[in-house]
Biopython code that builds the backbone (N, CA, C, O; Angstrom):
import numpy as np
from Bio.PDB.StructureBuilder import StructureBuilder

atoms = [
    (1, "UNK", "N", (31.012, -9.606, -7.002)),
    (1, "UNK", "CA", (30.021, -8.591, -6.708)),
    (1, "UNK", "C", (28.646, -9.230, -6.621)),
    (1, "UNK", "O", (28.358, -10.208, -7.310)),
    (2, "UNK", "N", (27.818, -8.680, -5.785)),
    (2, "UNK", "CA", (26.465, -9.188, -5.612)),
    (2, "UNK", "C", (25.549, -8.731, -6.739)),
    (2, "UNK", "O", (25.768, -7.677, -7.336)),
    (3, "UNK", "N", (24.534, -9.517, -7.024)),
    (3, "UNK", "CA", (23.531, -9.181, -8.025)),
    (3, "UNK", "C", (22.237, -9.887, -7.636)),
    (3, "UNK", "O", (22.243, -10.784, -6.794)),
    (4, "UNK", "N", (21.134, -9.480, -8.248)),
    (4, "UNK", "CA", (19.864, -10.156, -8.003)),
    (4, "UNK", "C", (19.787, -11.408, -8.881)),
    (4, "UNK", "O", (20.602, -11.599, -9.784)),
    (5, "UNK", "N", (18.799, -12.251, -8.603)),
    (5, "UNK", "CA", (18.540, -13.428, -9.424)),
    (5, "UNK", "C", (17.204, -13.227, -10.135)),
    (5, "UNK", "O", (16.424, -12.350, -9.766)),
    (6, "UNK", "N", (16.948, -14.039, -11.149)),
    (6, "UNK", "CA", (15.647, -13.964, -11.815)),
    (6, "UNK", "C", (14.522, -14.326, -10.844)),
    (6, "UNK", "O", (13.427, -13.771, -10.936)),
    (7, "UNK", "N", (14.778, -15.245, -9.921)),
    (7, "UNK", "CA", (13.760, -15.610, -8.927)),
    (7, "UNK", "C", (13.418, -14.406, -8.050)),
    (7, "UNK", "O", (12.248, -14.167, -7.750)),
    (8, "UNK", "N", (14.429, -13.657, -7.643)),
    (8, "UNK", "CA", (14.181, -12.455, -6.832)),
    (8, "UNK", "C", (13.439, -11.396, -7.641)),
    (8, "UNK", "O", (12.585, -10.687, -7.108)),
    (9, "UNK", "N", (13.763, -11.290, -8.915)),
    (9, "UNK", "CA", (13.052, -10.359, -9.783)),
    (9, "UNK", "C", (11.587, -10.764, -9.911)),
    (9, "UNK", "O", (10.700, -9.914, -9.834)),
    (10, "UNK", "N", (11.332, -12.043, -10.104)),
    (10, "UNK", "CA", (9.951, -12.535, -10.203)),
    (10, "UNK", "C", (9.178, -12.242, -8.922)),
    (10, "UNK", "O", (8.015, -11.842, -8.981)),
    (11, "UNK", "N", (9.802, -12.435, -7.779)),
    (11, "UNK", "CA", (9.149, -12.150, -6.495)),
    (11, "UNK", "C", (8.808, -10.671, -6.381)),
    (11, "UNK", "O", (7.728, -10.316, -5.910)),
    (12, "UNK", "N", (9.726, -9.808, -6.810)),
    (12, "UNK", "CA", (9.494, -8.360, -6.731)),
    (12, "UNK", "C", (8.377, -7.907, -7.672)),
    (12, "UNK", "O", (7.785, -6.846, -7.473)),
    (13, "UNK", "N", (8.093, -8.711, -8.695)),
    (13, "UNK", "CA", (7.040, -8.375, -9.658)),
    (13, "UNK", "C", (5.706, -9.050, -9.331)),
    (13, "UNK", "O", (4.844, -9.161, -10.202)),
    (14, "UNK", "N", (5.530, -9.495, -8.104)),
    (14, "UNK", "CA", (4.318, -10.220, -7.712)),
    (14, "UNK", "C", (3.042, -9.432, -8.002)),
    (14, "UNK", "O", (1.991, -10.027, -8.238)),
    (15, "UNK", "N", (3.122, -8.115, -7.988)),
    (15, "UNK", "CA", (1.948, -7.285, -8.285)),
    (15, "UNK", "C", (1.555, -7.295, -9.750)),
    (15, "UNK", "O", (0.497, -6.782, -10.116)),
    (16, "UNK", "N", (2.392, -7.870, -10.580)),
    (16, "UNK", "CA", (2.136, -7.989, -12.019)),
    (16, "UNK", "C", (2.261, -9.460, -12.393)),
    (16, "UNK", "O", (3.276, -9.876, -12.951)),
    (17, "UNK", "N", (1.217, -10.263, -12.083)),
    (17, "UNK", "CA", (1.309, -11.726, -12.174)),
    (17, "UNK", "C", (1.788, -12.266, -13.517)),
    (17, "UNK", "O", (2.547, -13.235, -13.554)),
    (18, "UNK", "N", (1.353, -11.650, -14.630)),
    (18, "UNK", "CA", (1.777, -12.176, -15.940)),
    (18, "UNK", "C", (3.286, -12.041, -16.124)),
    (18, "UNK", "O", (3.919, -12.918, -16.710)),
    (19, "UNK", "N", (3.863, -10.951, -15.628)),
    (19, "UNK", "CA", (5.308, -10.768, -15.721)),
    (19, "UNK", "C", (6.042, -11.676, -14.726)),
    (19, "UNK", "O", (7.064, -12.275, -15.063)),
    (20, "UNK", "N", (5.521, -11.771, -13.514)),
    (20, "UNK", "CA", (6.146, -12.627, -12.502)),
    (20, "UNK", "C", (6.177, -14.082, -12.976)),
    (20, "UNK", "O", (7.177, -14.779, -12.800)),
    (21, "UNK", "N", (5.088, -14.524, -13.571)),
    (21, "UNK", "CA", (5.028, -15.898, -14.074)),
    (21, "UNK", "C", (6.047, -16.103, -15.184)),
    (21, "UNK", "O", (6.733, -17.125, -15.219)),
    (22, "UNK", "N", (6.150, -15.144, -16.086)),
    (22, "UNK", "CA", (7.114, -15.268, -17.182)),
    (22, "UNK", "C", (8.536, -15.325, -16.646)),
    (22, "UNK", "O", (9.315, -16.193, -17.042)),
    (23, "UNK", "N", (8.884, -14.399, -15.740)),
    (23, "UNK", "CA", (10.246, -14.393, -15.187)),
    (23, "UNK", "C", (10.532, -15.662, -14.392)),
    (23, "UNK", "O", (11.666, -16.140, -14.386)),
    (24, "UNK", "N", (9.532, -16.208, -13.729)),
    (24, "UNK", "CA", (9.728, -17.453, -12.970)),
    (24, "UNK", "C", (10.055, -18.622, -13.885)),
    (24, "UNK", "O", (10.701, -19.583, -13.467)),
    (25, "UNK", "N", (9.606, -18.539, -15.144)),
    (25, "UNK", "CA", (9.778, -19.656, -16.068)),
    (25, "UNK", "C", (11.027, -19.554, -16.938)),
    (25, "UNK", "O", (11.350, -20.505, -17.649)),
    (26, "UNK", "N", (11.736, -18.429, -16.901)),
    (26, "UNK", "CA", (12.897, -18.287, -17.784)),
    (26, "UNK", "C", (14.013, -19.237, -17.367)),
    (26, "UNK", "O", (14.149, -19.604, -16.200)),
    (27, "UNK", "N", (14.787, -19.612, -18.339)),
    (27, "UNK", "CA", (15.923, -20.499, -18.079)),
    (27, "UNK", "C", (16.999, -19.761, -17.296)),
    (27, "UNK", "O", (17.047, -18.531, -17.275)),
    (28, "UNK", "N", (17.844, -20.528, -16.666)),
    (28, "UNK", "CA", (18.975, -19.940, -15.952)),
    (28, "UNK", "C", (19.923, -19.302, -16.964)),
    (28, "UNK", "O", (20.027, -19.743, -18.108)),
    (29, "UNK", "N", (20.599, -18.272, -16.521)),
    (29, "UNK", "CA", (21.595, -17.633, -17.375)),
    (29, "UNK", "C", (22.785, -18.561, -17.573)),
    (29, "UNK", "O", (23.033, -19.436, -16.743)),
    (30, "UNK", "N", (23.524, -18.378, -18.664)),
    (30, "UNK", "CA", (24.744, -19.173, -18.835)),
    (30, "UNK", "C", (25.708, -18.928, -17.668)),
    (30, "UNK", "O", (25.651, -17.890, -17.007)),
    (31, "UNK", "N", (26.569, -19.877, -17.434)),
    (31, "UNK", "CA", (27.558, -19.762, -16.360)),
    (31, "UNK", "C", (28.353, -18.462, -16.553)),
    (31, "UNK", "O", (28.725, -18.118, -17.675)),
    (32, "UNK", "N", (28.602, -17.763, -15.478)),
    (32, "UNK", "CA", (29.389, -16.530, -15.449)),
    (32, "UNK", "C", (28.707, -15.332, -16.113)),
    (32, "UNK", "O", (29.367, -14.327, -16.375)),
    (33, "UNK", "N", (27.402, -15.416, -16.390)),
    (33, "UNK", "CA", (26.661, -14.262, -16.895)),
    (33, "UNK", "C", (25.748, -13.786, -15.769)),
    (33, "UNK", "O", (24.903, -14.534, -15.279)),
    (34, "UNK", "N", (25.932, -12.538, -15.369)),
    (34, "UNK", "CA", (25.118, -11.973, -14.293)),
    (34, "UNK", "C", (23.839, -11.371, -14.861)),
    (34, "UNK", "O", (23.715, -11.167, -16.069)),
    (35, "UNK", "N", (22.894, -11.090, -13.976)),
    (35, "UNK", "CA", (21.665, -10.416, -14.390)),
    (35, "UNK", "C", (22.007, -9.029, -14.940)),
    (35, "UNK", "O", (21.406, -8.587, -15.920)),
    (36, "UNK", "N", (22.960, -8.347, -14.322)),
    (36, "UNK", "CA", (23.367, -7.031, -14.823)),
    (36, "UNK", "C", (23.921, -7.135, -16.243)),
    (36, "UNK", "O", (23.608, -6.297, -17.089)),
    (37, "UNK", "N", (24.734, -8.149, -16.512)),
    (37, "UNK", "CA", (25.273, -8.338, -17.859)),
    (37, "UNK", "C", (24.153, -8.641, -18.848)),
    (37, "UNK", "O", (24.146, -8.124, -19.965)),
    (38, "UNK", "N", (23.211, -9.477, -18.434)),
    (38, "UNK", "CA", (22.061, -9.810, -19.282)),
    (38, "UNK", "C", (21.310, -8.543, -19.685)),
    (38, "UNK", "O", (21.022, -8.339, -20.864)),
    (39, "UNK", "N", (20.992, -7.692, -18.705)),
    (39, "UNK", "CA", (20.243, -6.476, -19.017)),
    (39, "UNK", "C", (21.089, -5.480, -19.809)),
    (39, "UNK", "O", (20.573, -4.836, -20.722)),
    (40, "UNK", "N", (22.365, -5.341, -19.486)),
    (40, "UNK", "CA", (23.226, -4.416, -20.224)),
    (40, "UNK", "C", (23.298, -4.815, -21.697)),
    (40, "UNK", "O", (23.159, -3.967, -22.578)),
    (41, "UNK", "N", (23.510, -6.089, -21.960)),
    (41, "UNK", "CA", (23.594, -6.542, -23.348)),
    (41, "UNK", "C", (22.234, -6.469, -24.038)),
    (41, "UNK", "O", (22.159, -6.161, -25.228)),
    (42, "UNK", "N", (21.162, -6.749, -23.304)),
    (42, "UNK", "CA", (19.814, -6.644, -23.871)),
    (42, "UNK", "C", (19.510, -5.193, -24.243)),
    (42, "UNK", "O", (18.986, -4.927, -25.324)),
    (43, "UNK", "N", (19.836, -4.257, -23.353)),
    (43, "UNK", "CA", (19.577, -2.843, -23.636)),
    (43, "UNK", "C", (20.472, -2.339, -24.769)),
    (43, "UNK", "O", (20.036, -1.524, -25.581)),
    (44, "UNK", "N", (21.706, -2.811, -24.831)),
    (44, "UNK", "CA", (22.598, -2.458, -25.936)),
    (44, "UNK", "C", (21.983, -2.931, -27.253)),
    (44, "UNK", "O", (21.958, -2.196, -28.240)),
    (45, "UNK", "N", (21.493, -4.156, -27.252)),
    (45, "UNK", "CA", (20.855, -4.704, -28.453)),
    (45, "UNK", "C", (19.591, -3.937, -28.829)),
    (45, "UNK", "O", (19.343, -3.698, -30.010)),
    (46, "UNK", "N", (18.791, -3.548, -27.836)),
    (46, "UNK", "CA", (17.571, -2.786, -28.108)),
    (46, "UNK", "C", (17.917, -1.437, -28.727)),
    (46, "UNK", "O", (17.242, -0.992, -29.655)),
    (47, "UNK", "N", (18.966, -0.780, -28.221)),
    (47, "UNK", "CA", (19.407, 0.492, -28.789)),
    (47, "UNK", "C", (19.852, 0.305, -30.233)),
    (47, "UNK", "O", (19.482, 1.098, -31.099)),
    (48, "UNK", "N", (20.630, -0.719, -30.502)),
    (48, "UNK", "CA", (21.115, -0.961, -31.870)),
    (48, "UNK", "C", (19.971, -1.296, -32.814)),
    (48, "UNK", "O", (19.949, -0.837, -33.956)),
    (49, "UNK", "N", (19.011, -2.103, -32.336)),
    (49, "UNK", "CA", (17.865, -2.464, -33.180)),
    (49, "UNK", "C", (17.007, -1.239, -33.485)),
    (49, "UNK", "O", (16.569, -1.057, -34.621)),
    (50, "UNK", "N", (16.764, -0.400, -32.478)),
    (50, "UNK", "CA", (15.965, 0.814, -32.699)),
    (50, "UNK", "C", (16.687, 1.775, -33.636)),
    (50, "UNK", "O", (16.058, 2.386, -34.500)),
    (51, "UNK", "N", (18.001, 1.913, -33.473)),
    (51, "UNK", "CA", (18.778, 2.792, -34.342)),
    (51, "UNK", "C", (18.678, 2.323, -35.794)),
    (51, "UNK", "O", (18.487, 3.132, -36.703)),
    (52, "UNK", "N", (18.806, 1.024, -36.003)),
    (52, "UNK", "CA", (18.703, 0.471, -37.359)),
    (52, "UNK", "C", (17.301, 0.686, -37.925)),
    (52, "UNK", "O", (17.155, 1.072, -39.085)),
    (53, "UNK", "N", (16.282, 0.443, -37.128)),
    (53, "UNK", "CA", (14.901, 0.604, -37.602)),
    (53, "UNK", "C", (14.584, 2.069, -37.872)),
    (53, "UNK", "O", (13.880, 2.392, -38.828)),
    (54, "UNK", "N", (15.107, 2.951, -37.027)),
    (54, "UNK", "CA", (14.831, 4.379, -37.179)),
    (54, "UNK", "C", (15.376, 4.941, -38.484)),
    (54, "UNK", "O", (14.892, 5.968, -38.960)),
    (55, "UNK", "N", (16.376, 4.286, -39.072)),
    (55, "UNK", "CA", (16.959, 4.771, -40.329)),
    (55, "UNK", "C", (15.924, 4.838, -41.442)),
    (55, "UNK", "O", (16.065, 5.627, -42.376)),
    (56, "UNK", "N", (14.877, 4.010, -41.347)),
    (56, "UNK", "CA", (13.853, 4.005, -42.394)),
    (56, "UNK", "C", (12.532, 4.624, -41.931)),
    (56, "UNK", "O", (11.533, 4.553, -42.647)),
    (57, "UNK", "N", (12.519, 5.225, -40.749)),
    (57, "UNK", "CA", (11.292, 5.843, -40.231)),
    (57, "UNK", "C", (11.367, 7.366, -40.335)),
    (57, "UNK", "O", (12.436, 7.963, -40.204)),
    (58, "UNK", "N", (10.230, 7.966, -40.568)),
    (58, "UNK", "CA", (10.161, 9.427, -40.666)),
    (58, "UNK", "C", (10.228, 10.050, -39.273)),
    (58, "UNK", "O", (9.863, 9.433, -38.273)),
    (59, "UNK", "N", (10.706, 11.296, -39.245)),
    (59, "UNK", "CA", (10.705, 12.050, -37.980)),
    (59, "UNK", "C", (9.291, 12.049, -37.420)),
    (59, "UNK", "O", (8.319, 12.191, -38.162)),
    (60, "UNK", "N", (9.187, 11.890, -36.131)),
    (60, "UNK", "CA", (7.885, 11.813, -35.465)),
    (60, "UNK", "C", (7.410, 10.389, -35.261)),
    (60, "UNK", "O", (6.513, 10.137, -34.457)),
    (61, "UNK", "N", (8.016, 9.447, -35.995)),
    (61, "UNK", "CA", (7.634, 8.041, -35.830)),
    (61, "UNK", "C", (8.818, 7.180, -35.408)),
    (61, "UNK", "O", (8.693, 5.959, -35.314)),
    (62, "UNK", "N", (9.968, 7.805, -35.154)),
    (62, "UNK", "CA", (11.162, 7.060, -34.741)),
    (62, "UNK", "C", (11.049, 6.610, -33.289)),
    (62, "UNK", "O", (10.473, 7.304, -32.451)),
    (63, "UNK", "N", (11.594, 5.464, -33.015)),
    (63, "UNK", "CA", (11.540, 4.869, -31.675)),
    (63, "UNK", "C", (12.555, 5.576, -30.780)),
    (63, "UNK", "O", (13.742, 5.632, -31.100)),
    (64, "UNK", "N", (12.083, 6.111, -29.664)),
    (64, "UNK", "CA", (12.984, 6.808, -28.730)),
    (64, "UNK", "C", (13.067, 6.121, -27.374)),
    (64, "UNK", "O", (13.575, 6.691, -26.409)),
    (65, "UNK", "N", (12.566, 4.897, -27.308)),
    (65, "UNK", "CA", (12.472, 4.197, -26.029)),
    (65, "UNK", "C", (13.798, 3.648, -25.516)),
    (65, "UNK", "O", (13.933, 3.384, -24.321)),
    (66, "UNK", "N", (14.770, 3.474, -26.393)),
    (66, "UNK", "CA", (16.000, 2.787, -26.007)),
    (66, "UNK", "C", (17.225, 3.651, -26.306)),
    (66, "UNK", "O", (17.962, 3.373, -27.252)),
    (67, "UNK", "N", (17.445, 4.692, -25.509)),
    (67, "UNK", "CA", (18.585, 5.577, -25.770)),
    (67, "UNK", "C", (19.918, 4.872, -25.514)),
    (67, "UNK", "O", (19.991, 3.868, -24.806)),
    (68, "UNK", "N", (20.966, 5.435, -26.117)),
    (68, "UNK", "CA", (22.314, 4.927, -25.863)),
    (68, "UNK", "C", (22.633, 5.107, -24.384)),
    (68, "UNK", "O", (22.104, 6.020, -23.750)),
    (69, "UNK", "N", (23.482, 4.261, -23.827)),
    (69, "UNK", "CA", (23.815, 4.391, -22.406)),
    (69, "UNK", "C", (24.644, 5.640, -22.133)),
    (69, "UNK", "O", (25.309, 6.177, -23.019)),
    (70, "UNK", "N", (24.585, 6.082, -20.891)),
    (70, "UNK", "CA", (25.486, 7.133, -20.424)),
    (70, "UNK", "C", (26.705, 6.422, -19.859)),
    (70, "UNK", "O", (26.597, 5.647, -18.909)),
    (71, "UNK", "N", (27.860, 6.689, -20.446)),
    (71, "UNK", "CA", (29.081, 5.996, -20.037)),
    (71, "UNK", "C", (29.988, 6.908, -19.228)),
    (71, "UNK", "O", (30.192, 8.070, -19.580)),
    (72, "UNK", "N", (30.529, 6.374, -18.144)),
    (72, "UNK", "CA", (31.488, 7.096, -17.331)),
    (72, "UNK", "C", (32.891, 6.956, -17.894)),
    (72, "UNK", "O", (33.102, 6.308, -18.919)),
    (73, "UNK", "N", (33.828, 7.560, -17.224)),
    (73, "UNK", "CA", (35.229, 7.496, -17.648)),
    (73, "UNK", "C", (35.796, 6.097, -17.408)),
    (73, "UNK", "O", (35.418, 5.420, -16.452)),
    (74, "UNK", "N", (36.687, 5.682, -18.268)),
    (74, "UNK", "CA", (37.364, 4.396, -18.109)),
    (74, "UNK", "C", (38.344, 4.495, -16.945)),
    (74, "UNK", "O", (39.093, 5.463, -16.819)),
    (75, "UNK", "N", (38.317, 3.471, -16.103)),
    (75, "UNK", "CA", (39.288, 3.370, -15.016)),
    (75, "UNK", "C", (40.075, 2.086, -15.202)),
    (75, "UNK", "O", (39.555, 1.096, -15.715)),
    (76, "UNK", "N", (41.317, 2.107, -14.786)),
    (76, "UNK", "CA", (42.195, 0.941, -14.897)),
    (76, "UNK", "C", (42.559, 0.470, -13.497)),
    (76, "UNK", "O", (43.065, 1.243, -12.684)),
    (77, "UNK", "N", (42.296, -0.816, -13.219)),
    (77, "UNK", "CA", (42.689, -1.388, -11.937)),
    (77, "UNK", "C", (44.208, -1.487, -11.931)),
    (77, "UNK", "O", (44.777, -2.150, -12.798)),
    (78, "UNK", "N", (44.886, -0.840, -10.966)),
    (78, "UNK", "CA", (46.351, -0.830, -10.975)),
    (78, "UNK", "C", (46.977, -2.208, -10.740)),
    (78, "UNK", "O", (48.114, -2.448, -11.146)),
    (79, "UNK", "N", (46.249, -3.103, -10.095)),
    (79, "UNK", "CA", (46.782, -4.434, -9.821)),
    (79, "UNK", "C", (46.651, -5.363, -11.020)),
    (79, "UNK", "O", (47.592, -6.070, -11.382)),
    (80, "UNK", "N", (45.456, -5.350, -11.636)),
    (80, "UNK", "CA", (45.186, -6.299, -12.720)),
    (80, "UNK", "C", (45.360, -5.697, -14.113)),
    (80, "UNK", "O", (45.531, -6.423, -15.092)),
    (81, "UNK", "N", (45.314, -4.364, -14.196)),
    (81, "UNK", "CA", (45.360, -3.715, -15.497)),
    (81, "UNK", "C", (44.037, -3.769, -16.243)),
    (81, "UNK", "O", (43.957, -3.356, -17.400)),
    (82, "UNK", "N", (42.996, -4.278, -15.584)),
    (82, "UNK", "CA", (41.675, -4.417, -16.202)),
    (82, "UNK", "C", (41.015, -3.048, -16.304)),
    (82, "UNK", "O", (40.907, -2.327, -15.312)),
    (83, "UNK", "N", (40.574, -2.696, -17.508)),
    (83, "UNK", "CA", (39.870, -1.432, -17.720)),
    (83, "UNK", "C", (38.365, -1.640, -17.687)),
    (83, "UNK", "O", (37.859, -2.645, -18.185)),
    (84, "UNK", "N", (37.654, -0.691, -17.102)),
    (84, "UNK", "CA", (36.197, -0.768, -17.061)),
    (84, "UNK", "C", (35.619, 0.636, -16.931)),
    (84, "UNK", "O", (36.341, 1.595, -16.659)),
    (85, "UNK", "N", (34.322, 0.741, -17.127)),
    (85, "UNK", "CA", (33.613, 2.000, -16.928)),
    (85, "UNK", "C", (32.200, 1.692, -16.475)),
    (85, "UNK", "O", (31.702, 0.589, -16.698)),
    (86, "UNK", "N", (31.552, 2.655, -15.843)),
    (86, "UNK", "CA", (30.158, 2.506, -15.451)),
    (86, "UNK", "C", (29.284, 2.939, -16.617)),
    (86, "UNK", "O", (29.477, 4.018, -17.176)),
    (87, "UNK", "N", (28.333, 2.106, -16.980)),
    (87, "UNK", "CA", (27.383, 2.410, -18.043)),
    (87, "UNK", "C", (25.986, 2.384, -17.436)),
    (87, "UNK", "O", (25.609, 1.419, -16.771)),
    (88, "UNK", "N", (25.230, 3.434, -17.665)),
    (88, "UNK", "CA", (23.859, 3.499, -17.175)),
    (88, "UNK", "C", (22.914, 3.365, -18.366)),
    (88, "UNK", "O", (22.873, 4.231, -19.240)),
    (89, "UNK", "N", (22.160, 2.275, -18.388)),
    (89, "UNK", "CA", (21.195, 2.007, -19.450)),
    (89, "UNK", "C", (19.819, 2.420, -18.968)),
    (89, "UNK", "O", (19.539, 2.383, -17.770)),
    (90, "UNK", "N", (18.958, 2.814, -19.899)),
    (90, "UNK", "CA", (17.614, 3.228, -19.506)),
    (90, "UNK", "C", (16.604, 2.869, -20.584)),
    (90, "UNK", "O", (16.955, 2.580, -21.728)),
    (91, "UNK", "N", (15.346, 2.898, -20.185)),
    (91, "UNK", "CA", (14.221, 2.716, -21.099)),
    (91, "UNK", "C", (13.283, 3.887, -20.865)),
    (91, "UNK", "O", (12.989, 4.245, -19.724)),
    (92, "UNK", "N", (12.818, 4.476, -21.951)),
    (92, "UNK", "CA", (11.820, 5.532, -21.835)),
    (92, "UNK", "C", (10.517, 4.962, -22.369)),
    (92, "UNK", "O", (10.466, 4.462, -23.492)),
    (93, "UNK", "N", (9.462, 5.037, -21.561)),
    (93, "UNK", "CA", (8.173, 4.491, -21.976)),
    (93, "UNK", "C", (7.044, 5.390, -21.498)),
    (93, "UNK", "O", (7.147, 6.050, -20.464)),
    (94, "UNK", "N", (5.968, 5.401, -22.268)),
    (94, "UNK", "CA", (4.735, 6.068, -21.835)),
    (94, "UNK", "C", (3.959, 5.006, -21.080)),
    (94, "UNK", "O", (3.564, 3.994, -21.659)),
    (95, "UNK", "N", (3.736, 5.232, -19.769)),
    (95, "UNK", "CA", (3.117, 4.205, -18.925)),
    (95, "UNK", "C", (1.826, 4.706, -18.304)),
    (95, "UNK", "O", (1.660, 5.896, -18.032)),
    (96, "UNK", "N", (0.908, 3.758, -18.085)),
    (96, "UNK", "CA", (-0.313, 4.093, -17.361)),
    (96, "UNK", "C", (0.034, 4.252, -15.882)),
    (96, "UNK", "O", (1.081, 3.784, -15.434)),
    (97, "UNK", "N", (-0.822, 4.898, -15.141)),
    (97, "UNK", "CA", (-0.524, 5.172, -13.735)),
    (97, "UNK", "C", (-0.382, 3.901, -12.903)),
    (97, "UNK", "O", (0.243, 3.931, -11.843)),
    (98, "UNK", "N", (-0.948, 2.786, -13.360)),
    (98, "UNK", "CA", (-0.806, 1.523, -12.625)),
    (98, "UNK", "C", (0.316, 0.644, -13.212)),
    (98, "UNK", "O", (0.523, -0.479, -12.753)),
    (99, "UNK", "N", (1.020, 1.141, -14.200)),
    (99, "UNK", "CA", (2.123, 0.459, -14.869)),
    (99, "UNK", "C", (1.692, -0.776, -15.653)),
    (99, "UNK", "O", (2.536, -1.585, -16.037)),
    (100, "UNK", "N", (0.387, -0.934, -15.898)),
    (100, "UNK", "CA", (-0.085, -2.092, -16.626)),
    (100, "UNK", "C", (-0.038, -1.897, -18.135)),
    (100, "UNK", "O", (-0.250, -2.851, -18.883)),
    (101, "UNK", "N", (0.234, -0.693, -18.590)),
    (101, "UNK", "CA", (0.423, -0.426, -20.008)),
    (101, "UNK", "C", (1.703, 0.393, -20.143)),
    (101, "UNK", "O", (1.879, 1.395, -19.450)),
    (102, "UNK", "N", (2.580, -0.027, -21.019)),
    (102, "UNK", "CA", (3.801, 0.723, -21.306)),
    (102, "UNK", "C", (4.087, 0.592, -22.792)),
    (102, "UNK", "O", (4.158, -0.515, -23.325)),
    (103, "UNK", "N", (4.249, 1.730, -23.458)),
    (103, "UNK", "CA", (4.532, 1.733, -24.883)),
    (103, "UNK", "C", (5.758, 2.578, -25.171)),
    (103, "UNK", "O", (6.078, 3.512, -24.436)),
    (104, "UNK", "N", (6.435, 2.235, -26.249)),
    (104, "UNK", "CA", (7.612, 3.002, -26.676)),
    (104, "UNK", "C", (7.154, 4.323, -27.285)),
    (104, "UNK", "O", (6.336, 4.322, -28.205)),
    (105, "UNK", "N", (7.664, 5.445, -26.792)),
    (105, "UNK", "CA", (7.297, 6.725, -27.388)),
    (105, "UNK", "C", (8.024, 6.921, -28.718)),
    (105, "UNK", "O", (9.051, 6.295, -28.981)),
    (106, "UNK", "N", (7.474, 7.794, -29.542)),
    (106, "UNK", "CA", (8.088, 8.119, -30.831)),
    (106, "UNK", "C", (8.529, 9.565, -30.831)),
    (106, "UNK", "O", (7.920, 10.421, -30.189)),
    (107, "UNK", "N", (9.595, 9.821, -31.561)),
    (107, "UNK", "CA", (10.118, 11.186, -31.650)),
    (107, "UNK", "C", (10.423, 11.517, -33.097)),
    (107, "UNK", "O", (10.875, 12.623, -33.395)),
]
sb = StructureBuilder()
sb.init_structure("model")
sb.init_model(0)
sb.init_chain("A")
sb.init_seg("    ")
for serial, (resi, resn, name, xyz) in enumerate(atoms, 1):
    if name == "N":
        sb.init_residue(resn, " ", resi, " ")
    sb.init_atom(name, np.array(xyz, "f"), 0.0, 1.0, " ", f" {name:<3s}", serial, name[0])
structure = sb.get_structure()
């Protein structure tokens, strides 16, 4: 399956030079790890970290920026027997109109 590269991501972020420069400098992903896998695992980790941190935070100050993914039904490939599902990860942020400021909202 096709995916983007970090170089393509950096190019798409040209309007935000500090981010484009950072993405241009990141190391290559390990062999057989796609950008989609990188972000899926990163977002999974962010959700788990926020959930753990929220356990000690009062209502109104809990981090709501990294919700759990929306998962589709599991499908099984009839040829390989491989099971998979579509997972949609998201980030919720309070952003300025120019996207130069983004903060995690609290709930």
